[in-house]
Backbone bond lengths (Angstrom), bond angles and torsions (degrees), N, CA, C in turn:
res aa  C-N    CA-C-N  psi(-1)  N-CA   C-N-CA  omega(-1)  CA-C   N-CA-C  phi
1 M - - - 1.466 - - 1.525 109.66 -
2 E 1.333 116.71 126.25 1.460 120.96 -178.95 1.523 111.73 -102.57
3 K 1.316 115.47 152.87 1.458 120.31 176.45 1.534 109.69 -75.09
4 V 1.333 115.05 149.63 1.467 122.59 -178.01 1.527 107.96 -130.71
5 R 1.334 116.01 149.80 1.460 119.01 176.91 1.533 110.17 -56.14
6 I 1.318 115.47 138.35 1.462 120.25 -176.94 1.522 111.42 -60.09
7 S 1.331 117.33 -39.97 1.463 119.76 -178.77 1.527 111.04 -60.65
8 K 1.330 117.33 -36.34 1.469 121.29 178.43 1.526 110.18 -67.68
9 L 1.333 116.34 -43.98 1.467 120.23 178.64 1.518 111.12 -61.89
10 M 1.332 116.26 -41.69 1.464 120.09 -179.23 1.523 111.24 -64.40
11 S 1.334 116.38 -39.15 1.456 120.24 177.69 1.522 110.96 -66.22
12 E 1.327 117.02 -43.89 1.462 121.44 -179.72 1.526 111.47 -63.44
13 R 1.326 117.11 -31.16 1.468 121.10 179.70 1.532 112.22 -84.24
14 G 1.331 116.90 -2.84 1.453 120.33 179.53 1.512 114.20 75.96
15 M 1.345 116.74 20.77 1.457 120.07 -178.95 1.530 111.75 -77.44
16 C 1.316 116.46 -32.97 1.463 123.29 -179.74 1.526 107.11 -179.52
17 S 1.323 116.75 179.52 1.461 120.09 175.05 1.530 109.23 -80.31
18 R 1.330 116.98 166.84 1.476 119.83 177.84 1.519 111.09 -62.42
19 R 1.341 115.87 -40.03 1.465 119.92 -179.90 1.526 110.33 -62.14
20 E 1.318 115.93 -44.14 1.467 120.27 178.33 1.524 110.52 -64.77
21 A 1.337 116.32 -40.16 1.463 120.20 -179.87 1.525 110.76 -59.56
22 D 1.326 117.13 -45.47 1.467 120.28 179.31 1.527 110.96 -61.62
23 A 1.340 116.42 -38.94 1.463 120.03 178.81 1.525 110.99 -65.48
24 Y 1.328 117.04 -40.42 1.466 120.54 179.37 1.531 110.87 -68.80
25 I 1.341 116.18 -41.03 1.467 120.13 178.86 1.521 110.17 -62.24
26 E 1.326 115.93 -42.31 1.471 120.90 -179.01 1.529 111.26 -61.01
27 R 1.322 116.54 -30.62 1.465 121.26 -179.39 1.528 112.59 -89.82
28 G 1.331 116.41 -0.80 1.463 119.35 179.67 1.505 113.90 77.82
29 W 1.334 116.08 25.43 1.460 121.22 -175.96 1.526 113.42 -97.86
30 V 1.331 118.22 8.16 1.470 121.84 -177.41 1.522 109.39 -124.05
31 K 1.332 115.07 134.31 1.462 120.34 177.10 1.527 110.13 -122.68
32 V 1.320 115.34 141.48 1.465 122.28 174.48 1.521 107.14 -115.53
33 D 1.320 115.54 117.85 1.472 121.13 -174.85 1.531 111.22 50.16
34 G 1.342 115.27 39.95 1.457 120.64 175.01 1.512 115.48 86.05
35 K 1.343 118.01 -4.31 1.462 120.91 -179.20 1.532 110.17 -108.21
36 V 1.334 116.00 138.36 1.458 121.05 -178.33 1.531 110.12 -63.03
37 A 1.329 115.57 129.34 1.465 121.22 -178.99 1.523 110.72 -86.93
38 T 1.320 115.74 158.74 1.466 121.52 175.34 1.526 108.45 -123.69
39 L 1.343 116.27 161.24 1.463 120.43 -179.70 1.525 110.76 -56.80
40 G 1.318 115.92 134.19 1.457 120.52 179.83 1.509 113.83 89.82
41 T 1.335 116.70 -9.18 1.461 120.26 179.52 1.530 110.25 -61.95
42 K 1.329 115.30 141.14 1.459 120.58 175.90 1.523 109.62 -115.26
43 A 1.322 115.13 156.19 1.467 119.85 179.82 1.519 109.21 -145.02
44 F 1.329 115.21 161.18 1.459 119.85 174.93 1.531 108.86 -76.83
45 P 1.329 118.28 147.86 1.468 121.79 -177.15 1.523 114.50 -57.62
46 N 1.341 117.46 -22.62 1.463 119.15 -178.34 1.535 113.56 -93.89
47 Q 1.339 117.47 3.96 1.455 120.03 -179.65 1.526 111.09 -80.05
48 S 1.334 115.22 154.33 1.458 122.00 -179.27 1.534 110.35 -81.13
49 I 1.327 116.50 130.53 1.462 122.18 176.25 1.517 107.89 -124.04
50 T 1.323 116.91 125.78 1.455 121.15 -178.69 1.527 111.32 -128.74
51 L 1.332 115.40 154.23 1.458 122.30 177.76 1.529 109.69 -104.41
52 E 1.321 115.28 140.57 1.458 120.25 175.34 1.531 109.78 -72.78
53 K 1.326 116.19 164.57 1.465 121.26 -177.57 1.520 112.03 -58.69
54 A 1.337 116.89 -33.89 1.467 119.96 -179.22 1.524 111.22 -63.13
55 A 1.342 116.59 -38.99 1.461 120.66 178.65 1.527 110.45 -69.05
56 L 1.324 116.73 -40.34 1.461 120.25 178.89 1.527 110.57 -64.96
57 A 1.332 115.92 -37.53 1.467 120.25 177.55 1.524 110.29 -65.35
58 R 1.335 116.98 -39.90 1.458 121.16 178.25 1.531 109.99 -62.30
59 Q 1.314 116.78 -43.12 1.456 120.28 179.31 1.525 111.61 -63.43
60 A 1.323 116.41 -36.90 1.465 120.82 -179.17 1.526 111.75 -65.04
61 Q 1.336 116.34 -23.82 1.461 120.83 -179.30 1.527 112.95 -86.80
62 Q 1.331 116.90 -12.40 1.464 120.47 -178.42 1.527 110.51 -71.20
63 V 1.316 116.09 141.53 1.457 120.00 -177.12 1.521 111.38 -111.72
64 T 1.335 114.07 156.19 1.464 122.45 172.61 1.518 107.34 -127.90
65 I 1.320 115.99 134.48 1.461 122.45 -173.86 1.522 110.70 -117.62
66 I 1.332 115.33 136.88 1.459 122.66 175.21 1.524 107.53 -106.37
67 L 1.322 116.96 120.70 1.468 122.73 -178.22 1.525 109.72 -119.45
68 N 1.322 115.89 139.53 1.464 120.37 170.16 1.529 106.63 -93.65
69 K 1.323 115.86 92.21 1.465 121.36 -173.80 1.534 111.14 -73.50
70 P 1.345 116.31 128.59 1.465 118.37 174.12 1.533 111.06 -81.14
71 V 1.320 115.92 165.00 1.461 121.31 170.05 1.532 108.24 -62.49
72 G 1.347 116.75 144.51 1.455 120.63 176.34 1.515 114.51 100.52
73 Y 1.326 117.52 -2.44 1.466 121.94 176.13 1.523 109.25 -114.59
74 V 1.332 116.57 140.43 1.460 120.47 175.84 1.523 108.80 -88.86
75 S 1.316 115.90 152.49 1.464 119.99 -173.86 1.518 113.90 -72.97
76 S 1.342 116.91 -30.49 1.471 118.13 -176.06 1.519 110.36 -122.77
77 Q 1.340 117.44 -114.49 1.461 120.93 -175.66 1.526 112.04 -72.03
78 A 1.340 116.29 144.61 1.466 121.15 177.56 1.527 109.80 -58.45
79 E 1.332 116.17 142.03 1.466 120.20 179.78 1.523 110.01 -153.87
80 D 1.320 115.91 144.56 1.468 122.91 175.26 1.531 112.91 50.57
81 G 1.321 116.21 36.89 1.455 119.46 177.50 1.514 114.91 82.68
82 Y 1.345 117.83 -3.31 1.459 120.87 178.75 1.538 110.44 -87.86
83 K 1.314 115.89 141.78 1.461 120.41 -179.86 1.529 110.52 -80.15
84 P 1.340 117.00 148.20 1.466 119.30 176.10 1.527 110.69 -78.03
85 A 1.316 115.68 150.85 1.465 120.85 -178.76 1.527 112.20 -59.31
86 V 1.337 116.89 -30.93 1.462 119.53 -178.20 1.525 111.88 -63.13
87 S 1.338 117.55 -19.99 1.467 119.83 178.89 1.529 111.55 -67.16
88 L 1.330 116.95 -14.66 1.460 121.57 177.71 1.526 112.22 -83.89
89 I 1.331 117.04 -10.69 1.473 120.17 -178.16 1.523 108.73 -82.53
90 T 1.314 115.60 84.64 1.463 123.61 179.52 1.528 108.64 -128.88
91 P 1.326 117.62 158.78 1.474 119.70 178.45 1.525 112.46 -57.79
92 Q 1.324 116.50 -35.18 1.460 120.42 -177.31 1.533 112.86 -67.25
93 R 1.322 117.03 -26.99 1.462 120.68 -176.81 1.527 112.82 -98.28
94 Q 1.324 117.81 3.53 1.466 119.97 178.16 1.520 109.27 -70.90
95 Y 1.319 116.62 129.02 1.467 122.11 -173.74 1.527 112.14 -88.54
96 D 1.308 117.56 -51.56 1.461 122.29 -176.33 1.524 108.42 -114.58
97 K 1.335 116.70 109.54 1.458 120.50 -176.10 1.522 112.68 -101.57
98 A 1.326 116.48 11.83 1.462 119.95 -175.53 1.520 113.05 -76.26
99 H 1.349 117.90 -28.38 1.462 120.34 -171.85 1.521 114.13 -100.83
100 N 1.309 117.97 -22.06 1.463 120.16 -177.17 1.521 108.66 -161.52
101 K 1.319 115.92 147.65 1.456 121.19 178.29 1.514 108.82 -104.85
102 F 1.337 116.27 136.34 1.453 120.36 -178.63 1.521 111.38 -61.04
103 D 1.337 114.38 137.60 1.458 121.76 175.11 1.525 106.77 -137.28
104 P 1.338 118.88 135.17 1.467 120.65 -179.79 1.523 113.79 -54.27
105 S 1.338 117.16 -27.00 1.472 119.69 179.03 1.524 111.58 -65.01
106 H 1.324 117.56 -18.99 1.465 120.88 179.95 1.527 112.25 -72.04
107 L 1.335 116.98 -12.17 1.461 120.51 176.86 1.523 111.88 -86.56
108 R 1.328 116.87 -14.62 1.458 121.34 -175.96 1.533 110.11 -72.87
109 G 1.322 116.00 123.07 1.471 120.06 177.81 1.514 113.61 71.28
110 L 1.330 117.36 17.40 1.463 121.07 -179.20 1.534 109.30 -74.72
111 A 1.314 116.61 122.32 1.467 121.03 -175.85 1.522 110.49 -122.11
112 T 1.335 115.98 147.36 1.463 121.49 177.95 1.517 110.09 -78.69
113 A 1.317 116.49 131.85 1.469 121.25 178.95 1.525 108.54 -115.93
114 G 1.329 115.87 83.84 1.459 120.96 -179.08 1.505 110.41 105.72
115 R 1.326 117.56 92.56 1.464 121.45 -172.20 1.523 112.91 -75.34
116 L 1.336 113.46 158.31 1.461 123.10 167.47 1.527 106.17 -124.08
117 D 1.329 117.80 136.27 1.463 118.75 -178.64 1.527 111.01 -72.83
118 I 1.323 116.02 172.17 1.467 122.29 -174.98 1.523 111.49 -56.20
119 E 1.324 117.16 -36.40 1.461 121.39 -174.38 1.524 113.02 -85.45
120 S 1.326 117.41 -2.28 1.459 121.45 -177.79 1.519 111.22 -106.15
121 Q 1.315 115.02 159.06 1.461 120.71 -179.35 1.521 109.98 -133.78
122 G 1.339 114.65 173.94 1.455 118.90 174.02 1.511 114.36 113.37
123 L 1.320 114.77 -155.98 1.452 122.84 -170.14 1.531 111.91 -67.07
124 L 1.332 114.95 118.76 1.459 121.78 176.46 1.523 107.78 -125.73
125 V 1.334 116.13 130.45 1.461 121.55 -179.43 1.521 109.70 -103.27
126 L 1.322 115.47 128.28 1.464 122.02 173.87 1.520 107.05 -121.97
127 T 1.308 117.48 130.93 1.457 119.61 -173.01 1.519 113.26 -142.54
128 Q 1.332 115.01 149.80 1.459 122.10 170.61 1.526 110.97 -93.79
129 D 1.317 116.05 -7.18 1.465 122.27 -171.00 1.534 110.93 -98.76
130 G 1.320 116.20 111.77 1.459 121.07 179.99 1.509 113.65 -61.73
131 R 1.324 117.36 -26.85 1.471 120.72 178.72 1.525 110.75 -65.68
132 I 1.327 115.55 -41.55 1.464 119.77 179.59 1.526 110.80 -71.13
133 A 1.328 116.67 -40.59 1.465 119.91 177.92 1.526 110.62 -58.12
134 K 1.317 116.86 -45.07 1.470 120.42 -179.78 1.530 110.63 -64.85
135 Q 1.332 116.23 -39.59 1.460 121.03 -179.84 1.526 111.20 -61.21
136 L 1.348 115.46 -36.73 1.462 119.45 -174.97 1.522 113.72 -88.00
137 I 1.331 117.98 -35.61 1.470 119.56 -172.81 1.525 113.68 -127.87
138 G 1.319 118.42 7.22 1.461 120.39 176.57 1.524 110.88 -64.33
139 E 1.310 116.36 157.71 1.470 121.00 -177.19 1.527 112.56 -56.55
140 D 1.330 116.80 -32.01 1.463 120.57 -177.86 1.528 112.11 -101.46
141 S 1.332 117.18 19.44 1.465 120.96 -178.52 1.526 111.15 -61.93
142 E 1.321 115.86 134.98 1.459 121.93 176.57 1.527 111.14 -114.07
143 V 1.328 117.13 12.22 1.458 120.89 -178.72 1.532 110.27 -73.17
144 E 1.325 116.44 125.03 1.465 120.75 178.57 1.526 110.65 -74.26
145 K 1.331 115.35 142.79 1.460 121.75 172.46 1.530 107.57 -120.99
146 E 1.336 115.99 127.91 1.462 120.66 -176.46 1.527 110.17 -111.79
147 Y 1.334 115.97 134.87 1.460 122.89 -176.51 1.527 110.53 -131.72
148 L 1.328 115.61 145.73 1.453 121.99 168.34 1.522 106.71 -106.15
149 V 1.335 116.46 125.24 1.462 121.03 -169.47 1.528 110.02 -127.74
150 R 1.337 115.79 116.78 1.458 120.53 177.38 1.527 108.55 -90.21
151 V 1.331 116.75 133.27 1.464 120.78 -172.22 1.524 111.68 -132.84
152 E 1.338 113.62 160.83 1.459 122.64 171.96 1.520 108.08 -127.06
153 G 1.333 116.80 152.63 1.451 120.13 177.01 1.515 112.21 115.48
154 K 1.321 115.12 -175.92 1.466 120.69 -178.42 1.520 109.41 -130.17
155 M 1.326 115.51 126.59 1.464 121.27 179.46 1.526 110.63 -87.44
156 P 1.336 116.23 151.72 1.470 119.05 169.47 1.530 109.23 -68.61
157 S 1.300 116.66 167.04 1.475 121.23 -175.05 1.523 112.85 -60.03
158 N 1.341 116.48 -28.51 1.474 119.55 -179.29 1.534 111.97 -97.82
159 G 1.335 116.25 9.67 1.456 119.73 -174.45 1.510 114.03 -61.20
160 L 1.324 117.33 -44.56 1.467 120.05 -178.59 1.521 110.77 -64.78
161 A 1.326 116.27 -39.24 1.468 119.92 178.32 1.528 110.59 -63.21
162 L 1.335 117.14 -39.77 1.469 120.88 178.57 1.520 111.55 -65.18
163 L 1.345 117.18 -39.70 1.459 120.71 178.42 1.525 110.71 -62.41
164 N 1.321 116.44 -36.50 1.459 120.11 179.70 1.519 112.20 -71.35
165 H 1.319 116.90 -37.54 1.469 121.01 176.74 1.510 109.66 -172.78
166 G 1.316 115.17 123.68 1.457 118.60 177.47 1.513 113.57 143.63
167 L 1.319 117.78 -2.04 1.462 120.59 179.09 1.522 111.15 -102.41
168 S 1.328 115.42 153.18 1.466 121.72 177.11 1.523 109.13 -124.32
169 L 1.323 116.20 144.31 1.458 122.90 174.71 1.519 109.21 -132.03
170 D 1.311 115.84 137.27 1.465 121.04 178.38 1.528 111.84 54.93
171 G 1.311 116.26 32.85 1.452 120.95 177.32 1.509 115.15 82.27
172 D 1.333 117.47 2.88 1.466 120.62 -179.29 1.522 110.64 -117.06
173 L 1.331 115.81 137.79 1.460 120.68 174.59 1.528 108.33 -68.80
174 L 1.319 116.05 129.28 1.458 120.00 179.86 1.524 110.93 -71.67
175 R 1.328 114.83 150.08 1.460 119.32 175.05 1.532 109.34 -65.60
176 P 1.326 117.50 154.72 1.466 119.32 175.30 1.522 110.86 -55.59
177 A 1.321 116.68 140.83 1.461 122.75 178.45 1.525 108.85 -122.38
178 E 1.319 115.97 170.89 1.463 121.50 172.73 1.525 106.49 -116.46
179 V 1.324 116.62 108.69 1.456 121.37 -177.80 1.528 108.24 -126.42
180 S 1.325 116.29 129.28 1.465 120.39 -178.96 1.524 109.79 -147.67
181 W 1.324 115.78 154.95 1.464 121.36 176.45 1.518 109.71 -75.92
182 Q 1.344 116.28 133.52 1.460 121.73 173.50 1.532 110.07 -95.85
183 N 1.313 115.52 -36.79 1.463 122.64 173.89 1.523 107.06 -157.89
184 D 1.332 117.77 -166.59 1.464 120.79 -172.30 1.525 114.48 -61.53
185 D 1.345 118.00 -27.76 1.465 118.96 -176.56 1.526 112.99 -130.14
186 Q 1.331 117.23 17.86 1.470 119.34 -178.61 1.526 111.35 -134.03
187 L 1.333 114.52 129.77 1.461 122.20 176.47 1.522 110.31 -107.51
188 K 1.323 115.37 150.95 1.469 121.00 169.96 1.519 108.04 -108.45
189 F 1.332 116.36 125.84 1.457 122.87 177.08 1.525 109.02 -110.82
190 I 1.313 117.19 133.61 1.466 122.10 169.22 1.521 106.84 -123.63
191 L 1.338 115.82 114.55 1.464 122.77 -177.15 1.523 110.04 -121.49
192 N 1.328 115.82 156.84 1.473 119.55 169.41 1.529 110.52 -125.76
193 E 1.320 115.22 31.01 1.455 121.63 170.70 1.524 107.40 -146.03
194 G 1.319 117.67 170.90 1.452 118.74 -174.54 1.514 113.44 -151.07
195 K 1.320 116.78 68.89 1.458 119.73 174.57 1.533 109.67 -71.29
196 K 1.322 116.38 158.33 1.457 121.21 -177.06 1.529 110.86 -57.82
197 R 1.340 115.93 125.06 1.470 123.81 179.23 1.528 111.31 49.94
198 Q 1.310 116.15 39.10 1.468 121.03 -171.89 1.520 112.63 -59.75
199 I 1.313 117.68 -49.52 1.463 119.52 -175.64 1.521 111.14 -65.18
200 R 1.319 117.22 -42.80 1.462 120.36 179.50 1.529 110.69 -60.86
201 R 1.320 116.18 -42.09 1.456 120.39 -178.59 1.526 111.20 -70.40
202 M 1.325 117.08 -37.95 1.465 120.86 177.19 1.526 110.29 -61.51
203 C 1.320 115.58 -44.73 1.464 119.52 -179.55 1.525 111.35 -63.45
204 E 1.317 117.03 -41.96 1.470 120.58 178.61 1.518 111.26 -58.19
205 M 1.342 116.73 -35.30 1.463 120.99 -177.22 1.524 112.49 -70.00
206 V 1.333 117.39 -16.41 1.468 119.71 178.30 1.540 110.60 -117.02
207 G 1.344 116.20 22.90 1.449 120.60 172.53 1.512 116.80 83.16
208 L 1.317 117.68 16.01 1.465 121.11 -179.34 1.526 111.28 -111.99
209 K 1.311 115.69 148.49 1.460 121.72 174.41 1.525 108.84 -113.51
210 V 1.326 116.88 128.78 1.457 121.25 178.93 1.527 109.18 -80.05
211 V 1.329 116.50 125.57 1.467 120.95 178.17 1.532 111.61 -113.48
212 G 1.313 116.77 -5.14 1.458 121.24 176.08 1.509 110.33 -165.33
213 L 1.343 117.24 133.32 1.463 120.57 -177.48 1.526 108.98 -140.10
214 K 1.320 115.25 126.43 1.470 120.79 -177.36 1.527 109.80 -135.48
215 R 1.354 116.69 123.83 1.466 119.79 175.08 1.529 107.81 -86.95
216 V 1.329 115.77 129.02 1.464 119.89 -175.53 1.524 113.46 -116.46
217 R 1.338 117.47 -10.23 1.472 119.29 -177.84 1.513 110.74 -156.56
218 M 1.346 115.80 143.30 1.463 122.69 168.71 1.514 106.41 -132.20
219 G 1.320 116.12 109.10 1.460 119.64 -175.35 1.514 110.44 61.98
220 N 1.334 116.92 -127.95 1.460 122.05 -179.28 1.520 113.28 -89.99
221 V 1.328 117.57 1.38 1.466 121.50 -177.76 1.521 109.45 -101.27
222 T 1.330 116.28 125.12 1.464 121.24 -176.99 1.520 111.62 -113.22
223 L 1.326 114.49 159.60 1.461 120.67 176.68 1.523 110.33 -69.80
224 A 1.328 116.03 -36.56 1.473 123.66 178.04 1.529 110.50 50.78
225 D 1.345 117.43 -129.08 1.469 120.89 -173.66 1.525 113.23 -98.87
226 L 1.333 117.56 17.76 1.458 120.67 179.11 1.533 109.18 -65.11
227 P 1.338 118.25 120.00 1.469 119.95 -177.31 1.532 112.34 -67.09
228 Q 1.311 115.72 152.34 1.462 120.62 179.09 1.534 110.04 -61.67
229 G 1.346 114.87 135.87 1.459 120.66 179.54 1.512 114.19 83.07
230 Q 1.343 117.35 0.43 1.463 120.88 177.71 1.525 110.28 -113.34
231 W 1.337 115.96 167.24 1.460 121.18 -174.73 1.522 110.20 -142.72
232 R 1.329 113.70 164.84 1.456 120.94 174.72 1.517 109.12 -148.70
233 Y 1.326 116.36 163.92 1.455 120.49 174.55 1.522 110.07 -81.37
234 L 1.324 116.35 147.71 1.455 121.07 170.23 1.529 107.22 -61.24
235 K 1.298 116.95 128.92 1.461 120.52 -176.35 1.526 111.07 -75.28
236 P 1.333 117.78 151.55 1.472 120.71 -174.91 1.534 113.76 -55.63
237 F 1.332 117.20 -30.47 1.458 119.47 -176.60 1.535 112.84 -92.60
238 E 1.337 118.24 -4.44 1.456 120.94 -177.35 1.525 111.28 -81.71
239 R 1.324 114.87 139.51 1.465 121.38 176.47 1.523 108.85 -136.23
240 F 1.330 116.40 140.66 1.461 119.47 177.24 1.521 111.07 -72.85
241 L 1.315 116.40 -33.30 1.464 121.10 177.42 1.535 110.50 -121.11
C-alpha cells in the first residue's frame, strides 16, 4: 500500500475538491489521524482524515444554483461572441427567493457541473461545492441525466435498440442508456455519462438529426416550472442522489 496526497484522498472520498482540500490544508483545517496536515502531506488510503469546524462551516456557506439555460448561451467561459450562462445569475432573474438571498459572493468560484452546448437548453447546475461537482461529473458518477430530444429523420429498425446499448464514441463503448419515444418526433434519453455532444452524436449514428434538446432532470433534481433564463438556489432538502 502506497501513500497518496491527502488532497487526492479527500477528493476520492467526496469530502471536497482537490483545490478546496489544498485551501483547507493550508489553513490548518485538515487532520490525518488527529494530527494537523500540511501541504504536500501524503497518507495511506486507510487513514482517518477529518475536517475542522471552520472547514465544515465554509462548506455550509457554499451555494449551488439551478438555471434554466436558454439556447445561445455557453455553459462556461464566453466564446465566439456568445455570453456565458453565469451572466444570467443576477438578482433580477432569481425565481424563488424564499430559501436564499442573492449575494455577489455566490458568484465567486462558481463552476458548471455538467455542460450543455450552445444549441441546447434546460437544467444547468452551477456550484461552489466541489462535493456536488464530483457527484455530478466525476468519472464514477452514477447520477442520471434526463433529456427531451426533438429529432428529424428515419431510424433503421434496430436504431432504438442501438441507442439503448450498442454504440461507441471516441473508441469507447457507451454505458447502457434508457431511450424511448415520447411522440412521433421526440425521444426521451436517460444517461449516466456525459461525453461531448453525446446525444447529438448518438442520434447521427442512427440516421437522426437533433433539432431541439432540453435537459429536464439531474438525479432527483428537476427543472420543473423554472422559467427559461431564470435561476434558483438548490433548496436545503434537495439532493441529486
